[in-house]
C-alpha positions in Angstrom: 13.4 -3.3 31.1 13.8 -6.4 28.9 17.5 -5.5 27.8 18.8 -5.1 31.4 17.0 -8.7 32.0 19.1 -9.9 28.9 22.3 -8.6 30.1 22.1 -10.8 33.3 22.0 -13.9 31.4 24.1 -12.9 28.3 27.6 -12.1 29.7 28.9 -11.3 26.5 26.6 -8.6 25.8 28.4 -5.9 27.8 31.7 -6.4 26.2 30.7 -6.6 22.7 28.8 -3.3 23.1 31.7 -1.7 24.5 33.4 -2.8 21.6 30.9 -0.3 19.8 32.2 2.4 21.9 29.2 2.0 24.4 29.9 3.3 28.2 28.7 1.9 31.4 26.2 4.5 31.6 24.9 3.6 28.2 24.6 0.1 29.1 22.0 0.9 31.9 19.9 3.2 29.6 16.6 2.0 27.8 17.9 0.6 24.4 15.8 1.6 21.5 16.4 0.2 18.0 15.9 2.6 14.9 15.2 0.5 12.2 15.3 2.2 8.9 15.2 1.3 5.2 18.0 3.8 4.3 20.0 3.0 1.3 20.9 4.4 -2.2 17.9 2.1 -3.4 15.4 4.8 -4.6 14.2 8.3 -3.7 11.9 7.1 -0.9 14.8 5.8 1.1 18.0 7.6 0.2 17.2 10.6 2.5 16.2 8.7 5.5 19.5 8.9 7.1 18.7 12.4 8.3 15.8 11.1 10.0 17.9 8.4 11.7 20.2 10.8 12.8 17.4 13.1 14.3 15.6 10.3 15.8 18.6 8.8 17.5 19.1 12.5 18.8 15.7 12.3 20.3 16.4 9.1 22.1 19.7 10.5 23.6 18.0 13.6 25.0 15.3 11.5 26.8 18.0 9.3 28.2 18.0 6.2 26.0 20.7 4.7 23.9 20.0 4.2 20.3 21.1 1.6 18.1 20.7 2.0 14.3 19.8 -0.9 12.0 19.4 -0.9 8.3 17.4 -3.0 5.9 16.7 -1.2 2.6 13.8 -2.0 0.4 13.5 -2.2 -3.4 11.5 0.2 -5.6 8.4 -1.2 -7.5 8.9 1.7 -10.1 12.6 0.5 -10.8 11.4 -3.1 -10.6 8.8 -2.3 -13.5 8.8 -4.0 -16.8 11.2 -6.7 -16.0 11.0 -9.7 -13.6 12.3 -7.6 -10.9 8.6 -6.8 -10.2 8.2 -10.3 -9.1 10.2 -9.8 -6.2 8.3 -6.9 -4.9 5.5 -8.7 -2.7 8.2 -11.3 -1.4 10.3 -8.2 -0.4 7.6 -7.3 2.1 7.6 -10.5 4.0 11.4 -10.8 3.7 12.2 -7.3 5.1 9.5 -8.3 7.9 11.5 -11.5 8.7 15.1 -9.5 8.9 13.5 -7.1 11.3 12.2 -9.7 13.6 15.6 -11.3 13.5 17.3 -7.6 14.3 14.9 -7.0 17.0 14.9 -10.5 18.9 18.4 -11.7 18.3 19.5 -8.5 20.4 16.4 -7.6 22.4 15.5 -3.9 22.7 13.1 -1.9 25.0 11.4 -0.2 22.2 12.1 1.0 18.5 11.6 3.6 15.9 10.7 2.4 12.5 11.7 5.0 9.8 10.3 4.1 6.0 8.5 5.6 3.1 7.3 3.3 0.4 5.3 0.5 -0.8 6.4 -2.5 0.9 8.7 -0.8 3.5 5.9 0.8 5.4 3.8 -2.3 5.4 7.1 -4.5 6.3 7.6 -2.3 9.3 4.0 -2.2 10.6 3.9 -6.3 10.3 7.4 -6.3 12.2 5.8 -4.1 14.9 2.9 -6.3 15.3 5.2 -9.4 15.2 7.8 -8.4 17.7 5.6 -6.5 19.9 7.9 -4.0 21.6 7.0 -0.3 22.2 7.2 1.2 18.7 6.6 4.2 16.8 6.7 4.7 13.0 8.2 7.8 11.0 7.4 8.0 7.3 9.6 9.6 4.9 7.0 11.9 3.4 6.3 12.5 -0.4 8.7 14.1 -3.3 7.9 17.5 -4.7 5.7 17.8 -8.0 7.7 18.6 -11.2 7.0 21.4 -13.8 3.1 21.8 -14.3 2.6 19.4 -11.2 4.2 16.5 -13.2 4.1 13.3 -11.1 5.6 10.0 -12.0 2.5 7.9 -12.3 1.8 9.9 -15.5 5.1 8.5 -17.0 3.4 5.0 -17.9 0.7 6.8 -19.8 3.1 8.7 -21.6 5.1 5.7 -22.3 2.4 4.1 -23.8 1.4 7.4 -25.9 4.9 7.4 -27.1 4.7 3.6 -28.4 1.5 4.5 -30.1 3.2 7.4 -31.6 1.1 9.9 -29.9 3.9 11.8 -28.3 7.7 12.3 -29.6 10.5 10.4 -27.8 11.8 14.0 -27.1 8.5 14.8 -25.2 8.7 11.4 -23.3 12.5 12.0 -22.4 11.6 15.6 -20.9 8.7 14.1 -18.8 11.2 11.2 -17.4 13.8 13.8 -16.7 11.3 15.9 -14.5 8.9 13.6 -13.0 11.2 13.0 -9.7 12.5 16.4 -8.7 13.2 15.7 -5.0 13.7 12.4 -2.9 10.6 11.2 -1.0 7.8 8.5 -1.9 5.8 9.1 -5.2 3.5 12.2 -5.1 0.3 10.4 -5.5 -2.2 8.5 -3.5 -0.4 5.2 -4.6 0.5 2.4 -2.4 3.2 4.3 -0.6 1.2 7.5 0.2 -1.7 5.2 1.0 0.2 3.1 3.6 2.0 6.3 5.1 -1.6 7.3 5.8 -2.5 4.1 7.2 0.3 3.9 9.6 -1.1 7.1 11.1 -4.7 6.1 10.9 -3.8 3.1 13.0 -2.3 5.3 15.6 1.2 4.2 15.1 2.8 7.7 14.1 2.6 11.2 15.7 -0.4 12.8 14.8 -0.4 14.9 11.3 3.1 13.5 10.5 2.3 11.3 7.4 2.8 12.6 3.8 4.6 15.9 4.5 7.1 16.8 2.0 10.2 14.9 2.2 12.4 17.9 2.0 10.8 20.0 4.8 12.3 20.9 8.0 9.2 20.0 9.8 9.8 16.3 9.1 13.2 16.4 10.8 11.4 17.8 14.0 8.8 14.8 13.6 11.9 12.2 13.7 13.4 14.0 16.7 10.1 13.9 18.7 9.6 10.3 17.6 13.0 9.3 19.1 11.9 10.9 22.3 8.6 9.4 22.3 10.2 5.9 21.8 12.0 6.2 25.3 8.7 7.5 26.9 6.9 4.3 25.4 9.5 2.1 26.9 9.2 3.7 30.3 5.3 3.0 30.0 5.9 -0.5 28.4 2.9 0.5 26.4 3.3 -2.1 23.4 1.5 -2.2 19.7 -0.7 -4.8 20.8 -2.1 -3.1 23.8 -2.9 0.0 21.4 -4.0 -1.6 18.0 -7.3 -3.0 17.9 -10.1 -4.3 15.3 -11.3 -0.7 16.1 -8.0 0.7 14.8 -8.1 -1.3 11.7 -12.0 -0.3 11.2 -10.8 3.4 11.6 -8.2 2.9 9.1 -10.3 1.3 6.5 -12.8 4.2 6.8 -10.0 6.5 6.2 -8.7 4.5 3.2 -12.4 4.9 1.5 -12.2 8.6 2.4 -9.0 9.1 0.4 -9.6 6.4 -2.4 -6.4 4.7 -1.3 -4.5 2.0 -3.2 -5.9 -1.5 -3.7 -2.7 -3.1 -2.6 -3.9 -2.1 1.1 -6.3 -4.9 0.7 -3.0 -7.2 0.7 -1.4 -5.1 3.4 -4.0 -4.3 6.1 -5.0 -8.1 6.3 -1.2 -9.2 6.6 -0.6 -6.4 9.1 -3.8 -7.2 11.3 -2.6 -11.1 11.1 0.7 -10.2 12.9 -1.3 -8.4 15.6 -3.5 -11.2 16.1 -6.5 -9.6 14.5 -8.6 -11.1 11.6 -9.9 -8.9 8.8 -11.0 -10.0 5.3 -12.4 -8.9 2.3 -15.8 -8.5 3.4 -14.4 -6.1 6.4 -13.2 -3.6 3.5 -16.6 -4.1 1.5 -18.8 -3.6 4.6 -17.1 -0.2 5.8 -16.5 1.1 2.3 -20.2 0.6 1.5 -22.0 4.0 2.1 -18.5 5.5 2.9 -17.8 9.1 1.8 -14.9 9.6 -0.6 -13.4 13.1 -0.1 -10.0 13.4 -1.3 -8.8 15.4 -4.4 -5.5 13.8 -4.8 -4.0 12.0 -7.8 -4.5 9.5 -9.6 -8.2 9.7 -9.0 -8.0 13.4 -8.3 -6.2 16.6 -9.4 -3.5 17.4 -6.8 -0.1 16.1 -6.0 0.1 14.1 -2.7 2.2 17.1 -0.8 -1.2 18.8 -1.2 -2.9 16.4 1.4 -0.6 17.5 4.2 -1.1 21.4 3.2 -4.8 20.7 3.6 -4.4 19.0 7.2 -3.6 15.6 6.3 -5.0 12.7 8.2 -6.2 14.7 11.0 -8.2 16.7 8.7 -9.9 13.7 7.0 -10.7 12.3 10.6 -12.4 15.6 11.5 -14.5 15.1 8.6 -15.3 11.3 9.6 -15.2 11.9 13.6 -18.9 11.0 14.1 -18.0 7.6 12.5 -14.6 6.7 14.1 -13.7 4.9 17.2 -12.2 8.0 19.2 -11.6 5.9 22.1 -8.6 3.8 20.7 -5.2 4.4 22.1 -2.3 5.8 20.3 1.6 6.1 20.4 1.0 9.4 22.2 -0.2 7.7 25.1 -3.7 9.4 24.4 -6.7 8.4 22.7 -7.2 9.4 19.1 -10.1 11.7 20.1 -7.7 13.5 22.7 -5.2 14.1 19.8 -7.7 15.4 17.4 -8.6 17.8 20.1 -5.0 18.7 20.8 -4.3 19.6 17.3 -6.6 22.3 17.1 -4.9 24.2 19.9 -1.2 23.4 19.2 -0.7 25.4 16.1 -0.9 22.3 13.7 -3.8 23.6 11.4 -2.2 26.9 11.3 1.0 25.5 9.8 -0.7 23.6 7.3 -2.8 26.6 6.1 0.5 28.7 5.6 1.6 26.0 3.0 -1.7 26.1 1.3 -1.7 29.9 0.9 1.8 29.7 -0.8 0.2 27.4 -3.6 -3.0 29.4 -3.7 -5.3 26.4 -3.1 -8.3 26.2 -0.7 -8.6 23.2 1.7 -12.0 22.4 0.3 -10.2 22.0 -3.1 -8.2 19.1 -1.5 -10.4 17.7 1.2 -14.0 17.9 0.6 -16.5 18.4 3.6 -18.2 15.2 4.5 -21.7 16.4 3.4 -20.2 17.4 -0.2 -18.2 14.3 -1.1 -17.1 13.2 -4.4 -19.0 9.8 -3.8 -20.8 8.2 -1.2 -20.0 4.3 -1.9 -16.3 4.5 -0.6 -13.8 3.6 -3.4 -13.1 -0.1 -3.3 -15.7 -2.9 -4.0 -15.1 -6.7 -3.5 -16.6 -8.8 -6.7 -17.6 -12.4 -6.4 -19.1 -15.1 -8.7 -17.9 -18.2 -10.5 -14.7 -16.6 -11.7 -13.6 -15.4 -8.3 -15.4 -17.6 -5.4 -13.3 -16.0 -2.7 -13.4 -12.4 -4.1 -11.8 -10.0 -6.5 -10.9 -6.2 -6.0 -11.9 -3.2 -8.0 -11.2 0.4 -7.2 -14.5 1.5 -8.7 -14.1 5.2 -7.8 -11.2 4.8 -10.7 -13.4 2.7 -13.1 -15.7 4.9 -15.7 -19.4 4.7 -14.9 -20.4 3.0 -18.2 -18.1 -0.1 -17.2 -19.9 -0.5 -13.6 -22.3 -2.8 -15.4 -20.9 -4.6 -18.4 -20.9 -7.8 -20.5 -17.7 -8.3 -22.2 -16.1 -11.1 -24.5 -13.1 -13.0 -22.6 -9.5 -12.8 -24.1 -7.2 -14.6 -21.7 -3.5 -14.4 -21.5 -1.1 -16.4 -19.4 1.5 -13.6 -18.8 1.2 -9.9 -18.7 3.9 -9.7 -21.6 1.5 -11.6 -24.0 -1.3 -9.2 -23.1 0.2 -6.0 -23.4 1.7 -6.9 -26.9 -2.0 -7.6 -27.8 -3.3 -4.5 -26.6 -0.6 -2.2 -28.4 -0.9 -4.0 -31.5 -4.5 -3.2 -31.2 -5.6 -6.9 -31.3 -7.7 -6.1 -28.2 -10.9 -4.4 -29.2 -13.9 -2.4 -27.4 -15.9 -4.7 -25.5 -13.2 -7.2 -24.6 -12.2 -8.5 -21.0 -8.5 -9.0 -21.1 -7.5 -11.7 -18.7 -3.9 -12.1 -17.2 -3.5 -15.2 -15.0 -1.0 -17.1 -13.4 0.3 -13.8 -11.8 -0.9 -14.5 -8.3 1.6 -15.1 -5.3 1.8 -18.6 -6.0 1.9 -18.2 -9.9 4.7 -15.7 -10.0 5.0 -13.7 -6.9 1.9 -11.4 -7.5 3.5 -8.5 -9.8 1.9 -5.2 -10.5 0.0 -5.1 -13.8 1.2 -1.6 -14.4 1.9 -1.3 -17.9 -1.0 -3.3 -18.9 -3.4 -0.9 -17.2 -1.7 2.1 -18.2 -1.9 0.8 -22.0 -5.6 0.6 -21.7 -6.4 3.6 -19.7 -4.4 5.8 -22.0 -6.1 4.4 -25.0 -9.1 6.7 -25.7 -10.8 3.9 -27.7 -10.2 1.0 -24.9 -10.3 3.1 -21.5 -14.1 3.1 -21.1 -14.9 -0.3 -23.1 -12.3 -2.8 -22.0 -11.8 -4.5 -18.5 -8.5 -6.1 -17.0 -9.1 -8.9 -15.0 -6.1 -10.8 -13.1 -5.1 -12.8 -10.2 -2.2 -10.5 -9.8 -2.1 -6.9 -8.6 -2.0 -3.3 -9.6 0.1 -0.3 -9.0 -1.4 2.1 -6.4 -1.3 4.6 -9.7 -3.5 2.4 -11.7 -7.0 3.7 -12.9 -9.5 2.6 -15.3 -11.6 -1.0 -15.2 -9.1 -3.1 -13.5 -10.0 -5.8 -11.5 -7.5 -7.6 -9.4 -6.5 -10.3 -6.6 -9.0 -12.7 -8.2 -9.1 -15.7 -5.8 -8.3 -18.7 -6.0 -5.4 -17.9 -8.2 -5.0 -19.8 -11.3 -1.7 -21.5 -10.0 -3.9 -23.4 -7.4 -6.7 -24.0 -10.1 -8.8 -21.3 -9.5 -11.8 -20.6 -12.2 -9.7 -17.8 -13.6 -7.6 -20.5 -15.0 -10.5 -22.0 -16.7 -11.8 -18.9 -18.7 -11.6 -19.4 -22.4 -11.8 -17.2 -25.6 -14.9 -15.2 -25.9 -16.9 -16.6 -22.8 -19.2 -13.9 -21.9 -18.1 -11.8 -18.7 -20.5 -10.2 -16.5 -19.4 -7.2 -14.2 -21.6 -5.5 -12.0 -20.2 -3.4 -9.4 -23.5 -2.4 -7.8 -24.4 -6.2 -7.4 -20.9 -7.1 -6.3 -20.5 -9.7 -9.4 -17.8 -11.1 -11.6 -19.0 -14.3 -13.5 -19.0 -16.3 -16.6 -22.6 -15.8 -18.1 -21.8 -17.3 -21.5 -19.8 -19.6 -23.5 -18.3 -18.8 -26.9 -20.1 -15.7 -27.1 -23.4 -17.0 -26.4 -25.7 -16.6 -23.2 -26.3 -19.7 -21.0 -27.8 -20.5 -18.0 -26.1 -20.8 -14.6 -26.5 -24.6 -14.8 -24.9 -24.8 -18.1 -22.0 -22.6 -17.4 -21.1 -24.5 -14.1 -21.2 -27.9 -16.2 -18.8 -26.7 -19.0 -16.5 -25.2 -16.2 -16.5 -28.4 -14.5 -15.6 -30.3 -17.7 -12.9 -27.8 -18.2 -11.5 -28.5 -14.5 -11.4 -32.0 -15.2 -8.9 -31.1 -18.2 -6.9 -28.6 -16.3 -3.5 -29.7 -15.0 -1.3 -27.6 -12.6 1.7 -25.9 -14.1 5.1 -26.5 -13.0 6.5 -24.2 -10.3 8.2 -21.1 -12.0 10.6 -21.0 -9.3 13.2 -23.7 -8.5 15.2 -22.0 -5.9 15.5 -18.6 -4.0 13.4 -16.6 -2.3 10.7 -16.7 -4.8 10.5 -20.0 -4.3 10.1 -19.8 -0.7 7.4 -17.2 -1.1 5.4 -18.9 -3.9 5.5 -22.3 -1.9 4.2 -20.6 1.4 2.0 -17.5 0.4 -1.5 -17.4 1.3 -4.3 -16.1 -0.9 -4.4 -12.7 -2.2 -7.7 -12.1 -0.3 -6.1 -13.0 2.8 -3.1 -10.7 2.4 -0.5 -12.7 0.3 1.8 -13.1 3.2 3.9 -16.3 4.2 2.2 -18.6 6.6 
């Protein structure tokens, strides 16, 4: 055990731990860090102390000694609409660094990592790869849906409708008061829910434990079992890098396609893979999503709130539909392979427990998870577009794009901030047939905030929702829907071609052909050579902007972040 080796060379360790109330017996036990984002920060973290307590109990029951560490996360929802959202992506890397410090300054034999939300789950996964001690993830589940299955992602649309006078202020207030009736991550397949699913799909969670209702007793039992398993992993010295391989990531991406997962996963999975010493890029996603079957009827692309995913069997049920395509020989935190886990779930009562929840809400499994041979779509849910605007690529969730917008030529309306763009949309300056560009919002430009309110303003406007595209080097909320193309790389702040787009350039979007390119100037079609010549002239006249940040973590992040298509992490 590494903790025992460190005791021999650090004589202060024992007396300092005695000062915490540890006994001589405690000092000899496997020492397990329990790292959580518990805090009064948002619904996804406020309840996690219960699971920390249960995990600690499980560690103790198996003869380990738990140590609780806390580093809470921020909420993208609370950060929306002001400069707080600029801290969101940077918070992922900062949290990862803090956990690295926690785990390495005082070494441990294994860890339990407990979190729920957008940046916390990716940060915990990145940390696990970086520190590489035996580790297991517990996720804090999802909140209940409100009246009439109201969920939080609908608030952006209702807010835009209120600003346009389509609903009253009183109605909006009612929605705001009832959209979050309990603790837990947001109850739709946004980034938080997607990354909970990804953690399980990578084999780093107990099977069937992601996206459980945050208030259910079953989740406390999962935390207890995870604490016990952490001790077993310590004894086996089964480390994350011994389990998670390129095959594990391919499995996760295939599941991502099947659930129509958040586009933010294309930032997080490459960053997580990087910490495991594995390289995945935009081509990996595009290759796996092509011809992949999209099976899940969960919001925002589908009908039901996210808790129904667990009711229908969760990740194991999705994997059963994909079984013939998965790498079933990958190792998991159970100490067994993925294939062995899936077989065990058929006999241990897991599906019967899930089905009991389904019966209570009067929904059939097939209403939530379609059979493989009866999918919603057969081309995954995400595409990577390239062209003279995005030589390194751009991301679009095509499963949320109206079919009429899969092939389009639009007129560019460029803006250098989201505030300018949303003002133009709400004032009806933007018209059908426009392509709204928001640039200088990538990692180096402003920290890569979400363009949530802009996408909601477009998708909630019947006149614009199937006739206008949003194109940005920023990113989107996992709740976003409609013709939104993000992560455009290289970003404007480093002189990427998106910085060179001018008013009324003709923009071709072709999801089938994977194209995003300028095909005309000032509303007139041009040859490829003519466009390139004009872009070259514009490039000569382009000057870099002064950095938006002069100090603090956003200065550090913007100076060191890699391209969005590589994961946007700090190098």
